[in-house]
C-alpha positions, -999 to +999 in steps of 0.1 A: -649-635-580-612-642-581-601-678-585-590-695-553-572-728-551-592-757-539-585-793-526-612-820-521-616-854-506-645-878-511-654-907-489-685-928-492-714-905-499-696-873-487-673-849-506-655-821-487-641-792-507-615-770-490-613-735-507-579-722-494-594-688-488-612-702-459-643-719-470-654-755-463-682-772-483-694-806-474-719-824-497-738-856-497-731-864-533-757-893-533-786-871-520-773-839-536-758-846-570-757-808-579-739-800-547-762-771-536-767-780-499-736-772-480-737-795-448-703-783-433-719-763-404-747-789-400-723-818-398-693-804-381-679-838-370-680-853-405-665-820-418-636-821-393-631-858-400-627-853-437-607-821-433-582-840-410-580-868-437-574-843-465-546-826-445-530-859-437-531-869-473-517-836-485-489-839-459-480-873-470-483-869-508-479-833-519-446-815-516-449-783-496-437-763-527-470-771-544-492-761-514-512-728-514-490-701-499-498-668-483-489-638-504-466-615-485-479-585-504-516-593-496-536-562-487-570-570-471-582-535-478-581-544-516-601-576-510-623-587-538-638-618-521-672-617-505-658-630-473-626-624-454-596-647-457-593-673-429-560-695-427-577-728-420-543-747-423-528-725-395-559-729-373-557-766-379-520-768-370-527-748-339-554-772-327-583-749-335-617-757-347-617-753-385-654-758-390-663-730-364-637-706-380-644-714-417-665-690-439 
């Protein structure tokens, strides 16, 4: 599988990982230290809450030049990921449901 940029946030017992290809993973790191049980779809409110906090932190602390960017030469027909690309940042900025649209 190709490497994909990731960002993460931890709050209390929970850790959210954003894979910039369009995947969200939420783990209870106290109950699931090996991070094998993705709770993102089971706990959409917690996932959305942490995603919004992560995006807010990124907006406030990371220059846009360091953010993951879309490749203008991207060709989906040559895709080597096991799931299609989903632009969660764009969905979020347009008020969409990132949890429902994530892979």
